[in-house]
C-alpha positions as CSV (number, residue, x, y, z in Angstrom):
1,M,-60.2,51.8,36.7
2,K,-63.4,49.7,36.5
3,D,-61.6,46.6,37.7
4,C,-60.1,48.5,40.6
5,A,-63.4,50.2,41.5
6,K,-65.4,47.0,41.6
7,Y,-63.2,45.7,44.5
8,L,-64.2,48.7,46.6
9,N,-67.8,47.4,46.4
10,L,-69.4,50.8,46.7
11,P,-72.7,51.3,44.8
12,N,-72.5,53.5,41.7
13,V,-68.8,54.0,42.2
14,S,-67.3,52.8,38.9
15,N,-64.3,55.1,38.1
16,Y,-62.6,55.6,41.5
17,C,-59.5,53.8,42.4
18,T,-57.2,54.4,45.3
19,T,-53.7,55.0,44.1
20,T,-51.9,55.2,47.4
21,L,-52.1,53.7,50.8
22,Q,-53.1,57.1,52.1
23,D,-56.0,57.3,49.7
24,L,-57.2,53.9,50.8
25,S,-56.7,54.9,54.5
26,Q,-58.7,58.1,54.1
27,L,-61.5,56.2,52.2
28,S,-61.6,53.7,55.0
29,N,-61.6,56.4,57.6
30,Y,-64.5,58.1,55.9
31,Y,-66.7,55.0,56.5
32,N,-65.1,54.2,59.9
33,Q,-66.1,57.6,61.3
34,I,-69.8,56.5,60.7
35,S,-69.4,53.4,62.8
36,L,-67.4,55.2,65.5
37,E,-70.0,58.0,65.7
38,K,-72.9,55.6,65.9
39,A,-71.1,53.6,68.7
40,H,-70.4,56.9,70.6
41,A,-74.0,58.2,70.2
42,N,-75.5,54.8,71.4
43,G,-73.1,54.5,74.3
44,Y,-71.4,51.4,73.1
45,E,-68.0,50.4,74.4
46,F,-65.2,50.5,71.9
47,P,-63.0,47.5,71.2
48,N,-59.6,47.2,72.9
49,A,-57.8,47.7,69.7
50,I,-58.6,49.7,66.6
51,Y,-56.4,49.7,63.6
52,I,-56.6,53.0,61.7
53,G,-54.4,55.1,59.3
54,A,-54.1,58.6,58.1
55,I,-53.9,60.2,61.6
56,D,-53.9,63.9,61.5
57,V,-53.6,67.0,63.8
58,N,-55.5,67.3,67.1
59,G,-56.3,63.6,67.3
60,T,-58.2,63.4,64.1
61,I,-58.4,60.9,61.3
62,R,-58.3,62.2,57.8
63,T,-61.6,61.5,55.9
64,G,-61.2,63.9,53.0
65,T,-59.8,63.3,49.5
66,D,-56.5,65.1,49.4
67,V,-53.2,63.7,50.7
68,F,-51.3,65.3,53.6
69,G,-50.0,68.8,53.0
70,A,-53.2,70.3,51.6
71,D,-54.4,73.3,53.6
72,D,-57.7,74.1,51.9
73,D,-60.9,72.2,52.8
74,N,-62.7,73.2,49.6
75,M,-65.1,70.4,48.8
76,H,-64.1,68.3,51.8
77,T,-60.6,67.6,50.6
78,T,-59.0,67.9,54.0
79,S,-62.0,66.9,56.2
80,K,-61.2,65.3,59.5
81,Y,-63.0,63.4,62.3
82,A,-62.3,63.7,66.1
83,Y,-61.1,60.1,66.5
84,V,-59.1,60.4,69.7
85,S,-61.7,62.5,71.5
86,T,-64.4,60.1,70.6
87,L,-62.6,57.2,71.9
88,L,-61.5,59.0,75.1
89,L,-65.1,60.1,75.8
90,G,-66.1,56.4,75.5
91,N,-63.5,55.6,78.2
92,F,-64.7,58.5,80.4
93,K,-68.2,57.0,80.4
94,R,-66.7,54.0,82.3
95,A,-64.5,56.1,84.6
96,N,-65.5,57.2,88.2
97,C,-64.8,60.9,88.3
98,A,-66.3,61.4,91.7
99,N,-62.9,62.2,93.3
100,Y,-61.6,64.2,90.4
101,K,-64.7,66.2,89.4
102,V,-62.9,69.5,88.4
103,Q,-60.3,67.7,86.4
104,C,-62.8,65.4,84.7
105,D,-65.1,68.3,83.8
106,Q,-62.1,70.2,82.2
107,I,-61.1,67.1,80.2
108,L,-64.7,66.4,79.1
109,S,-65.1,70.0,78.1
110,F,-61.9,69.8,76.0
111,L,-62.9,66.5,74.4
112,N,-66.4,67.8,73.5
113,D,-65.0,71.0,72.1
114,N,-62.6,69.0,69.9
115,R,-65.5,66.8,68.7
116,K,-67.4,70.0,67.8
117,S,-64.4,71.2,65.8
118,Y,-64.1,67.9,63.9
119,P,-67.5,66.4,63.7
120,M,-68.5,63.4,61.6
121,T,-69.1,64.8,58.1
122,V,-70.5,62.8,55.2
123,W,-71.1,63.9,51.6
124,D,-71.8,62.5,48.2
125,D,-68.8,62.4,45.9
126,V,-69.0,59.3,43.7
127,D,-65.8,60.3,41.9
128,N,-63.9,59.9,45.2
129,G,-65.8,56.9,46.7
130,R,-67.7,59.0,49.3
131,L,-71.4,58.2,49.7
132,V,-73.9,59.5,52.3
133,N,-76.2,56.5,52.3
134,W,-73.7,53.7,52.4
135,P,-73.6,51.4,54.1
136,A,-77.4,51.2,54.1
137,K,-79.0,52.0,57.5
138,V,-80.2,48.9,59.3
């Protein structure tokens, strides 16, 4: 496990090893949500292509520690982040909604509600490679 954990390059994580592609995708998603949320909060434009795995219900990405099929979010095992709504809101910032105000307001309301249902969530769980303060804030 120590050889495996060292390739993740996460501080103080010495015994965690992803054993499936889904584990690795969810670990990656955990840290990707931080970048996506920061970009959204700062009004940055998203790239034209984003490669991401472990897509889940309601346009979310899986950030928790359990594989698909688990229903209980005890200890963040099935945590999710509103990936699709975040990207769509980024696109709406560039859209001209003047001619479609009612429709745009409805869509924006839906997207914001979805983001409230699946917010960025971080927690310390060294045994599963999740850290609150990594990467270090710049």
